[in-house]
C-alpha positions as CSV (number, residue, x, y, z in Angstrom):
1,M,0.0,0.0,0.0
2,S,1.5,3.4,-1.0
3,P,2.1,6.0,1.8
4,M,-0.9,8.2,2.6
5,N,-0.9,11.9,3.1
6,K,-2.3,13.3,6.4
7,K,-5.8,13.9,4.9
8,E,-6.0,10.4,3.4
9,L,-4.7,8.8,6.6
10,K,-7.3,10.6,8.7
11,E,-10.1,9.6,6.3
12,F,-8.9,6.0,6.3
13,L,-8.6,5.8,10.1
14,D,-11.9,7.7,10.8
15,E,-13.7,5.1,8.6
16,K,-12.1,2.2,10.4
17,A,-12.8,3.6,13.8
18,V,-16.5,3.9,13.0
19,L,-16.5,0.4,11.5
20,Y,-15.1,-1.3,14.6
21,E,-16.6,0.8,17.4
22,K,-20.0,-1.0,17.4
23,P,-21.8,-3.1,19.9
24,D,-20.9,-6.3,18.1
25,F,-17.3,-5.6,19.3
26,I,-18.4,-6.3,22.9
27,P,-19.1,-10.1,22.9
28,L,-15.5,-10.7,21.7
29,D,-13.8,-8.4,24.1
30,P,-13.1,-8.3,27.9
31,I,-15.2,-5.1,28.0
32,Q,-18.2,-7.5,28.0
33,I,-17.5,-8.1,31.8
34,P,-18.2,-4.5,33.1
35,H,-21.1,-4.3,30.6
36,R,-23.0,-6.8,32.8
37,F,-23.4,-4.2,35.6
38,T,-25.5,-1.1,36.0
39,I,-24.2,0.5,39.2
40,K,-21.4,3.0,38.6
41,E,-19.0,1.5,41.2
42,D,-19.7,-2.1,40.0
43,I,-18.9,-1.0,36.4
44,E,-15.6,0.7,37.3
45,I,-14.4,-2.1,39.7
46,A,-15.3,-4.8,37.2
47,A,-13.6,-2.8,34.5
48,F,-10.5,-2.1,36.5
49,L,-10.0,-5.8,37.6
50,T,-10.7,-7.1,34.1
51,A,-8.3,-4.6,32.5
52,T,-5.7,-5.6,35.1
53,I,-5.6,-9.2,33.8
54,S,-5.9,-8.3,30.1
55,W,-2.9,-9.9,28.7
56,G,-2.9,-13.2,26.8
57,N,-5.7,-14.3,24.5
58,R,-9.1,-12.7,24.9
59,K,-10.9,-15.9,25.6
60,S,-8.7,-16.8,28.6
61,I,-8.9,-13.2,29.9
62,I,-12.8,-13.4,29.7
63,N,-12.8,-16.8,31.5
64,S,-10.5,-15.5,34.3
65,A,-12.5,-12.3,34.6
66,N,-15.7,-14.3,34.9
67,K,-14.2,-16.4,37.7
68,M,-13.2,-13.1,39.5
69,M,-16.8,-11.8,39.3
70,D,-18.1,-15.1,40.7
71,I,-15.7,-14.8,43.6
72,L,-17.1,-11.2,44.2
73,G,-20.6,-12.6,44.2
74,Q,-21.4,-10.6,41.0
75,S,-21.6,-7.5,43.3
76,P,-18.0,-6.1,43.1
77,Y,-18.5,-2.9,45.0
78,D,-20.5,-4.5,47.8
79,F,-18.0,-7.4,48.1
80,I,-15.0,-5.0,48.3
81,M,-16.6,-2.6,50.8
82,N,-17.3,-5.6,53.1
83,Y,-14.1,-7.5,52.4
84,S,-12.1,-8.7,55.4
85,E,-9.3,-11.2,56.2
86,G,-12.0,-13.9,56.9
87,Q,-13.1,-13.9,53.3
88,R,-9.6,-14.5,51.9
89,E,-10.3,-18.2,51.5
90,N,-12.9,-17.3,48.8
91,L,-10.0,-16.3,46.6
92,S,-8.2,-19.7,47.0
93,G,-6.8,-21.1,43.7
94,F,-7.5,-18.0,41.6
95,V,-4.8,-17.4,39.0
96,H,-4.4,-15.7,35.6
97,R,-0.9,-15.9,34.2
98,T,1.2,-14.3,37.0
99,F,-1.7,-12.7,38.8
100,N,-2.7,-14.9,41.7
101,E,-4.8,-15.0,44.9
102,T,-2.2,-13.0,46.8
103,D,-2.4,-10.2,44.2
104,L,-6.2,-10.4,44.1
105,D,-6.4,-10.0,47.9
106,T,-4.1,-6.9,47.7
107,F,-6.2,-5.4,44.9
108,L,-9.5,-5.9,46.9
109,R,-8.0,-4.3,50.0
110,A,-6.4,-1.5,47.9
111,L,-9.8,-0.7,46.2
112,Q,-11.5,-0.8,49.6
113,N,-9.0,1.8,50.8
114,I,-9.5,4.0,47.6
115,Y,-13.3,4.0,48.0
116,T,-13.1,4.6,51.8
117,H,-10.4,7.2,52.0
118,H,-9.9,8.7,48.5
119,N,-13.5,9.2,47.3
120,G,-13.3,6.3,44.7
121,L,-11.4,5.5,41.6
122,E,-12.7,8.4,39.5
123,S,-11.6,11.2,41.9
124,V,-8.0,9.9,42.1
125,F,-7.7,10.3,38.3
126,V,-9.7,13.5,38.0
127,N,-7.6,15.4,40.6
128,N,-4.3,14.5,39.0
129,T,-4.7,15.0,35.2
130,V,-1.7,17.3,34.2
131,N,-1.2,19.2,30.9
132,N,-4.0,17.3,29.2
133,S,-2.4,13.9,30.1
134,L,-3.6,11.1,32.4
135,Q,-0.1,9.6,32.6
136,P,1.0,11.5,35.8
137,A,-2.4,10.5,37.4
138,I,-1.6,6.8,36.7
139,S,1.7,7.2,38.5
140,L,0.1,8.8,41.5
141,F,-2.7,6.3,41.5
142,K,-0.1,3.5,41.8
143,K,1.3,5.2,44.9
144,L,-2.1,5.5,46.5
145,F,-3.0,2.0,45.5
146,F,0.0,0.5,47.4
147,E,-0.3,2.6,50.5
148,I,-1.8,-0.4,52.3
149,P,0.3,-3.4,53.5
150,H,1.2,-5.6,50.5
151,Q,3.7,-7.9,49.1
152,K,6.2,-6.5,46.6
153,R,5.3,-9.1,44.0
154,T,2.0,-7.3,43.3
155,H,3.7,-4.0,42.2
156,K,4.2,-5.3,38.7
157,H,0.4,-5.5,38.1
158,V,0.0,-1.7,38.2
159,S,2.1,0.1,35.7
160,D,3.9,3.4,36.2
161,P,4.3,5.7,33.2
162,L,6.9,7.8,35.0
163,K,9.1,4.6,35.0
164,N,8.7,4.5,31.2
165,S,5.8,2.0,31.0
166,A,3.2,2.4,28.2
167,A,0.6,1.3,30.9
168,K,-1.5,-0.4,28.3
169,R,-4.0,-2.0,30.7
170,I,-4.8,1.2,32.7
171,N,-5.0,3.3,29.6
172,M,-7.6,0.8,28.3
173,F,-9.5,1.0,31.5
174,L,-9.5,4.8,31.3
175,R,-10.7,4.6,27.7
176,W,-13.6,2.5,28.9
177,M,-14.5,4.9,31.7
178,V,-14.0,8.3,30.0
179,R,-15.1,8.0,26.3
180,D,-18.8,8.4,25.8
181,S,-21.2,5.6,25.2
182,A,-22.7,6.9,22.0
183,A,-21.5,3.9,20.0
184,G,-22.5,1.5,22.7
185,V,-19.0,0.2,23.5
186,D,-17.3,2.5,26.0
187,F,-19.1,3.7,29.1
188,G,-18.5,7.4,29.5
189,I,-19.4,7.4,33.2
190,W,-16.4,9.6,34.1
191,N,-17.4,12.8,32.3
192,S,-15.2,15.0,34.5
193,I,-12.2,13.9,32.5
194,P,-11.8,15.1,28.9
195,K,-11.5,12.5,26.2
196,A,-8.6,14.6,24.8
197,A,-6.5,13.6,27.8
198,L,-6.7,9.8,27.1
199,S,-3.8,7.8,25.7
200,C,-4.1,4.8,23.4
201,P,-3.7,1.4,25.0
202,L,-0.4,0.5,23.3
203,D,0.5,-3.1,22.8
204,V,2.4,-5.2,20.3
205,H,-0.5,-5.2,17.8
206,T,-1.5,-1.5,17.9
207,G,2.2,-0.6,17.9
208,N,2.9,-2.6,14.8
209,I,-0.1,-1.1,12.9
210,A,0.8,2.4,14.0
211,R,4.4,1.8,12.6
212,K,3.0,0.5,9.3
213,L,0.9,3.7,9.0
214,K,4.0,5.9,10.0
215,L,2.3,7.1,13.1
216,L,5.3,5.8,15.1
217,S,9.0,5.7,14.5
218,R,10.2,4.3,17.9
219,K,10.6,0.5,18.0
220,Q,9.9,-0.3,21.6
221,N,6.4,0.0,23.2
222,D,7.1,2.3,26.2
223,A,6.0,5.6,27.7
224,K,8.1,7.6,25.2
225,T,6.5,5.8,22.3
226,L,3.1,6.3,23.8
227,L,3.8,10.1,23.9
228,E,4.8,9.9,20.2
229,L,1.5,8.1,19.4
230,D,-0.5,10.6,21.5
231,I,0.9,13.5,19.5
232,A,0.2,11.8,16.2
233,L,-3.4,10.8,17.1
234,R,-4.2,14.2,18.6
235,K,-3.2,15.8,15.3
236,L,-5.8,13.6,13.6
237,D,-8.5,14.3,16.2
238,P,-7.6,16.6,19.1
239,I,-11.0,16.0,20.8
240,D,-11.2,12.2,20.7
241,P,-7.8,10.8,19.8
242,V,-8.3,7.4,21.3
243,K,-11.2,6.5,19.0
244,Y,-8.4,5.3,16.8
245,D,-7.7,2.5,19.2
246,F,-10.7,0.8,17.5
247,A,-9.2,1.4,14.1
248,L,-5.7,0.1,15.0
249,F,-7.2,-2.9,16.8
250,G,-9.5,-3.8,13.9
251,L,-6.7,-3.4,11.3
252,G,-4.4,-5.6,13.3
253,A,-6.6,-8.3,14.9
254,I,-9.3,-8.6,12.2
255,E,-7.8,-7.4,8.9
256,Q,-4.2,-8.5,9.5
257,F,-3.3,-5.2,7.8
């Protein structure tokens, strides 16, 4: 395919974004898990936990997330707010890749602390968006998340952009929460954060497609590359740059572009 100019590239990606951001995207994607809930806190907790284990193939992610929701009695917020040491045996045997019952216990206690002492997940991110970027907020979120007693092993399950991580899973979670629900896929329940501040969930597939389209020049998928992608996508759509996540995903996973 010959190189496209900026106008052609924008038209091409706008068209793909519309094509793939449709409700029939949901049954194939981990976003189906939070879509089962209606209470705001249930949606955001289900989304955060599901996003946290979103690595590997989508089928195994969905299976593991289903097990997690069963453990939480299909009422994530209620379970977390009432969670205590005595319930830890309910988590016994849970594992997804390197995320195990010890990590899950820490996550439940950390979320309980955030809803009890920090006014919930949304306010942590709202209060720390800097220069139209959520990346500093993710770094601060990690500090707050681990202010409870925990094992060091669990640190790796929350990324830190200020340590050069692309933080793919948290950026995906933030896309789910912040982008509006007009197309029926994302939730738009955090309308206090502008869509313009979101960053694309950058992984091997989206990175490879972005390089083929000359949106990226850097080879590794890290925080510096994410900034390069942010700048490129914001030139194409300064108001809703992360809609292109659907285009990059569809081109990679479905069209093998």
